[in-house]
C-alpha positions as CSV (number, residue, x, y, z in Angstrom):
1,X,98.4,39.0,84.8
2,X,100.9,38.4,87.5
3,X,100.3,36.6,90.8
4,X,101.0,38.3,94.1
5,X,102.4,35.7,96.6
6,X,100.3,32.9,95.0
7,X,97.2,34.7,96.4
8,X,95.0,37.6,95.5
9,X,95.5,41.3,96.3
10,X,92.8,41.3,98.9
11,X,94.9,38.9,101.0
12,X,97.8,41.3,100.9
13,X,95.9,44.2,102.4
14,X,96.7,44.4,106.1
15,X,95.0,47.6,107.1
16,X,91.4,48.6,107.8
17,X,89.4,51.8,107.8
18,X,90.9,52.9,111.1
19,X,94.4,53.0,109.7
20,X,93.3,54.8,106.6
21,X,91.3,57.4,108.7
22,X,94.3,57.9,111.0
23,X,96.7,58.4,108.1
24,X,94.2,60.8,106.4
25,X,93.9,62.8,109.7
26,X,97.7,63.0,110.0
27,X,97.8,64.2,106.4
28,X,95.3,67.0,107.2
29,X,97.3,68.0,110.3
30,X,100.4,68.2,108.2
31,X,98.5,70.3,105.6
32,X,97.4,72.7,108.3
33,X,100.9,73.2,109.6
34,X,102.3,73.6,106.1
35,X,99.7,76.2,105.2
36,X,100.8,78.1,108.3
37,X,104.4,77.9,107.0
38,X,103.4,79.1,103.6
39,X,101.5,82.1,105.1
40,X,104.4,83.0,107.4
41,X,106.9,82.8,104.5
42,X,104.5,84.9,102.3
43,X,104.2,87.6,104.9
44,X,108.0,87.7,105.5
45,X,108.6,88.0,101.8
46,X,106.0,90.8,101.4
47,X,107.5,92.6,104.3
48,X,111.0,92.3,102.9
49,X,109.7,93.5,99.5
50,X,108.0,96.5,101.0
51,X,111.1,97.5,102.9
52,X,113.2,97.2,99.8
53,X,110.7,99.4,97.9
54,X,110.7,102.0,100.6
55,X,114.5,102.1,100.6
56,X,114.4,102.5,96.9
57,X,112.2,105.6,97.1
58,X,114.5,107.1,99.7
59,X,117.5,106.4,97.5
60,X,115.8,107.9,94.5
61,X,114.8,111.0,96.4
62,X,118.3,111.6,97.6
63,X,120.0,111.2,94.2
64,X,122.0,114.3,93.3
65,X,122.4,113.7,89.6
66,X,120.8,111.8,86.7
67,X,123.8,109.4,86.7
68,X,123.3,108.7,90.4
69,X,119.6,108.2,89.8
70,X,120.4,105.6,87.0
71,X,122.9,103.8,89.3
72,X,120.3,103.6,92.1
73,X,117.7,102.3,89.8
74,X,120.0,99.7,88.2
75,X,121.1,98.5,91.6
76,X,117.4,98.2,92.7
77,X,116.6,96.2,89.6
78,X,119.5,93.8,90.3
79,X,118.3,93.4,93.9
80,X,114.8,92.7,92.7
81,X,115.9,90.0,90.3
82,X,118.0,88.4,93.1
83,X,115.0,88.7,95.5
84,X,112.6,87.1,93.0
85,X,115.0,84.3,92.3
86,X,115.6,83.6,96.0
87,X,111.8,83.8,96.7
88,X,111.1,81.3,93.9
89,X,113.7,78.9,95.3
90,X,112.4,79.1,98.8
91,X,108.8,78.5,97.7
92,X,109.9,75.6,95.6
93,X,111.7,74.0,98.5
94,X,108.7,74.7,100.8
95,X,106.3,73.2,98.2
96,X,108.4,70.1,97.9
97,X,108.5,69.7,101.6
98,X,104.7,70.2,101.8
99,X,104.0,67.6,99.2
100,X,106.2,65.1,100.9
101,X,104.9,65.7,104.4
102,X,101.3,65.8,103.2
103,X,101.4,62.5,101.4
104,X,103.8,60.6,103.8
105,X,101.1,59.2,106.2
106,X,99.2,57.6,103.4
107,X,102.4,56.3,101.7
108,X,103.4,54.8,105.0
109,X,100.1,53.0,105.3
110,X,100.2,51.6,101.8
111,X,103.9,50.7,101.8
112,X,103.7,48.8,105.0
113,X,100.5,47.0,104.2
114,X,101.0,46.0,100.6
115,X,103.7,43.3,100.6
116,X,104.4,42.5,97.0
117,X,107.1,39.8,96.6
């Protein structure tokens, strides 16, 4: 086993319950704010998806021929694939941000208190 500064690990800990509680509370505050971000993003995406779907119904209803109908449907499918790809990327970015911000207060406490040399 390796030694930590010629002492034991308990000597290296420079925080108490108050610091941990404070970091935990900050993590919970971050989680609440991030859940609001997720909800708002979800609602915006649902709204956009609904608007695109309604536009598709209008375009299909106004098609004058089978070939125009097929073109409208093909265009819609391409837009849906682009929309799903963009949505996945946005939620991935938001998830990464959420994980980072949620864990940051606790990482800060531990990184500043455990001084391993």
